[in-house]
N, C-alpha and C positions, 0 to 999 in steps of 0.2 A: 129503607132499613128502620127509620124512626117509627113508622107506623106499625111494622111488625114487632118491634121491641115493645112498644106500648101495649100492643094487643097481648103479648106474652105476659107482661106485667099485670094487666088487668085480670087475665085468667088466673095468674099465679096468686093474686090477692083476692080472687073471688068476686071481682067487680063485674057487673053486667056490661056488655058491650053497648055502645051508643053510636049513632051516626055522627060523622065528622061535621062540624060546623065551620071548619077553617076555609077561608076564601081561596087558599092556594095550598099546594102540597108542602108539608113540613119538610125542611131540609135537615138531614142528619149532618153531624160534623165528623168528617173522616179522622180516624186516629192519626195523631201526629201533625195534623194540619193546624196552622195558626193564621193562614191567609185565606180570606174568603171573598166571595163576590161582593164588591163594594156597593152593588146596586140592589142587593136583596138582604133582608133581615133573616135571622135564624131563630127558630122557635126554641125556647129554653126547655129544660126538664119540667114535667108537670109538678104542680104544687104538692101532690101526694108523696113525691119522692123526698120531700122535706118535712113531712109530718107523720108518715106511716110507720108504725112499729115493725110491720112486716118488711118493709124496705130496709130499715135499720138492721133488722136481724140478718138479712142476706148480705148486707154490707159487712157485718161482723165476719161472716163466713167467707165471702168473696174478696174482700179487701184487707181488713185488719188482721185476718188469720194467715194470710199468705203473701202479702207484699212486704217489701223492704221499707221500714219506717225510720226516718231520720229523727234522731232523739237528742243528742247532746254532744259535748266536746270532751276529748280525752283529758284535757287539763283539769277537769273537775275531780279527777281521781289521782291523788298524790301519794297516799299511803295504803299499804295492804289493809283491806277491810273497809275502805271507803265505799259507800254505796249510795245509789239514788233509786228511789221507788217511783214508778209511773203507773197511773191507773187510767185506762182509756177503753172504750168500746166493751166494757164488761170484763176486761182483762186486767191483771195486776202483776207487774213485772219488776223485778229487781235487777239492776246492773251493778256489778261488784268487781273490785280489783283484788285479785288473789295474790298470794305471797310470791309467786313467780313473776309478777308484773303483767299478767294476762287479764284482760277484761272479759268477764263472764256475764251471762244474763240467764235468769231463771224465772219461771212462773213463781209468784209469791204464794205458793200452796204447799203446805206440809203434806208429805206423802202418807201420813198416818190417817188424819181425819179432816184434812183440807183447810185447817185454820191458817191464817197468814203467818208466815215465818217472821216477817219484819213488819212492824206496825208503825215505825217512824217514816217520814218522808225522805230523809237523808241522814247521814251520820257515818259512823265507823263501828264495825263489829269484828272481833277476832274469830268468832264462830257464829253461825247463823242458827239460832235456837228458837224453837217454837215454845211459847209459854203455856200452851194448852196441856200437853202431856210430856214436854221435855225432850222431844226428839230434836237432835241437833245435827248440823251439817257443816262441812268445811267450806271455805271460800271457793272451792272448786265444785261445790254442789254435792259431793259424796256424803252419804250418811255416816256420821261419826258415832252417834249413840242413839239407841232406842231402848229406854229403860224397861227391863224385864224380858226383852226379846232375845237376850243371850241364852236363855233357857230353851230355845227352839233351834235345834240343829238345821232344820230345813229352811229357816228364814234366811233369805239372801239379801244381805245389806247392799250389795252392788246393784241390785235391781230396785232399790228404794231411795235412790238419790233424788235431789230436786229435779223437776222437769226442766230440761234445758231449752234455751231460746238461742237461735243463731245470732251471731254478732259479726259485723263487718266494720272495719275502721278504714276510712279512705285516706288518700295522700295528705290531706290537711288535718288529719286526726279527728274528723267528725265520726261519731258513732251511730250506726244503724243496727236495728234488730229485725228479725223475721221470726214469727211465731209458728210457722209451719213445722209440724211434728215430724215431717219427713226428714231423713238425713240429707236429702238433696233438694232444698228449696229452689225456687227460680234463681238463676244467677243474678247477683247484684248488678253485673254489667248489663243485663237486659234492660233494666230501668235506668241506671245511672252511670253508664259507661262515660268516662272522661268528664263527669260533672265536676270533679276536683281539679281539673286541668284547664279551666277557663283562662284565656289569655289575660283577662283583666285582674286575675288573682296575683299576677306577677308583681303588682304594685303593693302587695301586702305580705307581712310576715305574721302568720296566724299565731306563732308562739309569743308575740307581743301582747296578746289580748288576754286579760285576766277577768274572771267573773267579778262583777260589781254587786249585782243583786238580782233577785228573781221576783216575779209576781204573777198572779192569776186574775183573770177577769171571768168569773163564772156567770152564766146567763142562760136565758131561755131562747136558744137558737140552735138550729141544726148545724152540724159541722160544715156542711157544704155551703151554707150561706156565708160562713166566715171565709171559706176558700174562694168563693165567687167574689166577694167583696175585696179581698186582698189583691186579687189578680186583675183588677181593672182600676183605672184612674179617671173614668168617665164622671165619677161622682166628686172628684177632688175639688173642682172649682167651686162647687156649691156647698161643700161641708167642711173642708179642711183648710183653714187659713194659714196653717204652718207649711203646707206642702210646697208651695212655690219657693220656699227657702232652700230646699234641697232637691227639687225635682222640677223639670220643665214640663208642665202638664201637656201642652199641645204637641210636644214631640215624644212624649213617653211611649214606649213600644215594648214588645216582648217577642221572644222566639222560643219555640219548644223543640225538645229533642227527647225521644223516648218518654220518660215519665218526669221530666223536669223542665222548668221554664226559666229563662233568663230575662229579667226585666232590664230594659235600657232606659235609664233615667234622663238621658240627653243632657248630661251635666255641662253647665256653662263654665267658662274660664273663671268667672267670679266665684262660682260655687266651689270649683276645684281649689282656688286660692284660699278659700275659707275652710278647707278641710271637709267639704260637704259633698264629696263625690260618693254617691250612693250606689251600691251594687247588690241587687237582690236576686236570689234564686229560690224558686218554689220547687219543693220535692213532693210529688204526688205520693200519698193522698192528702197529707194534712200538716205539712211543715214548711217553714221557709228559713233562710239565713240571709241576713242583710249585713254587709260590712262597709264601713267607711273608715277614713284614716284614724278617727278617734273613738269609734264605737262599733260594736257588733251586737246584733240582736238575733237570737234563735227564737222562733215562734212555732208553737204547736197548737193545733186545734184538737182538743181531746174530748170526744163525745162520751156522754154517760147515758144517754137515751136518744130517741129520735128527735127530741126537741130541747135537749139540755147539753151544753158543752162548756168547756173551760178554754179560754184564750190563755195559753201558758207562755211565759216569757223568761228567757235567760238573757240578761244584759251584761255585756263584757265591755271593759274599758282598756284602751291601749295604754300600757304602763308608762309610755313616753309622752302621753298627752296631758295638758293642763286641765284643771278642774273646769275652767271656763269653756275650753273646746269641747270637752266631753259632755257637759251639761247642755250646751247649745243644741246638739243633735239628739241626745238621749231624752231630754225633757220634751222636745218637739215631737218625737216619735211616741212618747207616752200619751201626749194629748191626742194624737191622731188615733192611736189604738183605742182610747176611751171613747172617741167620737164614733169609731167603727162599731164598737159594742152597741151603742144606742141605735145605730142604723139597722144592724142585724136583728136586734130585739124588736124593733118596730116592724120589720118585715115578717118575723116569725109570728107575731100576734095576728097579723092579717092573713097569713097563710093558714093558721089554725082556724080561722073563722069559716073557711070552706067556700068562699065566694069567688076566689081567684083561681084560675087554672094554670096559665103559663103566659109569659110575656115574650115579646120579640126583641131579641138582643142585636145590638149594633155590631156589624161584622168587623169594624175596625177598633172601636173603643172597648168592646166587650169580648174580644177573641180569647182573653185569658179565661173567663168563666165558661166560655164555649168549650175550650180545651179540657178543662177540669171535668165538665159535664160529660164530654165524649169519653173520657177515661172511666168515669163512674159507669156510664151506660154500658160500655164494652165489658168491663169487669163483671158486672152483675149478669149481663146476658150470657156471657161465657160460662159462669158458674151455674146459672139456672139451667142451662142445657146439660151440664154434667149431672146435676141432681135429678133432672127429668129422666135421663137415661138410667140412672142408678135406682130411681124410684124411692129416693130417700134424701134427707139433708146430708150434706157433706161438710164436716167441720175440720178443716185442715190442721187446726191448732190442737186438736184432741189427741192425747197420747195413749189412752187406754182403749183397746178394742173390745168389741162385744164378746169375743171369745174369752177374754181375760175376766170379764164379769159374769161368766157362766150363763150368758143369754138373757140376763135380766133386762137389758136394754130392749130386746125384742118384745118382752112382756109390756114394758112401759109404752112402747110405740103403739100398742093395741088398746091401751086404756084411754078413755076419754079424758080423764083428769090429767094424765101425763102428756096428752097430745093436743092440749088446747092451742099451743102455738103452731100446730100444723093445720088447724081448722081452715077449711077453704082451699087447701092445697090439692089440686087435682093432678096427681102424678100420672 
């Protein structure tokens, strides 16, 4: 399968085919697998998948437009009008608490002329008002006012509300969104069934954790490098002096189910006694949650291009924990994340140089990256096949059809200027 997928990608990107120089057949990673033949390495995704704007573009369509994305915790929304704004993969989304206590999410796009309705990153607003022309919306996304449009009887306010984004809140009050414009996106349970019912969560009361601070680490790295890095500890001995404090490196393991992975930190009794029992879950494609008795970290890898991303962190503190206990683990994790930033930035610089193609990954110590890569490969291949059959790009997050724009999109598709991003695509 790997060879055929790479052939498809080469044709898709307009690359010439070339003879294989590999000494043995590349093994693909089956979906859902985290145990591999311990006597054979596995070839990673090619470097182009970490540098190519075309690969990034189809990731926007195949992954970020239609998969459930782990975002934040319900506790961050306390009063009606509280909002958080997230920008990732070219999308701009607001999550808002309305007056009925419901969490809503919308594209941060005014329906009039597409200016951002909200310009701050977080805060509280009683009405969502676009400062460009004064169109305003309720916290439920319904259009409240469009200055001057009351003079047009045919203008339908109900058809001009904010573009909705699907929301799911799991049993532990974590919030997920899905940008698919369809009224029926893939079921949340398809990717994350029972992720909120892990036996190890019985030791924690998520209601005890309160936001302490947030921070971002912006850098020159593809989001998948960050995902690969987080989901293995093969590098921990040589780069992270803090890790042995809260994780047993030689025994660290993980298991995958659907689109999530549970990290087993092999906690020792001494670590447990010190409140350093670490429990991490990775939510494909780009997020993780780590909880300990004194600290909880939500991590998101938010791409802004093929080679630029933000490592985004929400750090929560157990309200019953001492300052000393909280800082022991939170400061250690901050150092580790900063070290990971440097590792991924160094990787990206060399990938950009164009001299490296793909490495051979360890079937035991790097099965996390292999699992992430298998999910990416499958998502892109599946979506590519849909587009090939349709003879055009498919954007699941798009709300306006060609019919509604009077066919102008068809004209655009035929013009060289408008079709630059389609160059080399042989449908």
